N, C-alpha and C positions, 0 to 999 in steps of 0.2 A: 365512614361511608363517604364523607365529603372528599377525602383524599383520593378515593377510588374513582369517584365521579370526575374529579379534576384531571386525573391521569387519563381517563377514557376520553374526555373532551379534548385534551391536548393531543392525544394519539389520533383522534378523528381529524382535528385541524391539520396536523402534520401530514396525514395521508391525503387529504384534500389538496393541500398545497403541493405535495409531491406529484400528484396525478394531473392536476389542472395545468394547462399550458400557461405560460407567463403572459400577462396582459401587457401590451406595450402601446404607447401613445403614438408611435411612429408607424407609418404605413410601409409595407415592403416595397422597396424600389428595385426594379429589375437591374441586374448588373449591366454596365455599359459594355458594348462589344470591344473585344481586345484587338487592337491594331498593332501589328508587329512593325516596328521601325528598325529592325535589326539589319545591319550591314554585313554582307558576306565578303568584304574586302580581304580580310586576313585569311579566311579559308581559301579563297580563290588564289591568293598569292602563294599560299603553301602548296596547293596543287600544281601551280605553274612551276614553282621552284623544284618540286619533286619530279615532275615530268622532265624538266631540263636536266636534272642530275642523272636520271635514268637514261635519257638519250645520250648524255655525255659518256656515261659508263659503258654503254653498249658500243658506241662508235669508237671509243678509245681502245677497247679491248679487241676489236676486230682486227684481223691481220690483213693489211693492205699490201699488195705487191706492185 
């Protein structure tokens, strides 16, 4: 009978620990706002180069008289 009672007690403790939210000593700190310090220099350079190449291809292939 003692082993049955021990198993039941362990099962009850396990369920309580699984259901109960964890207690923490730390208070929840809201996350800091995200500040983007990204530079778009590379993307702008790619766009300018592609625009220049497209303009060069169009002007070069046109037939001038």
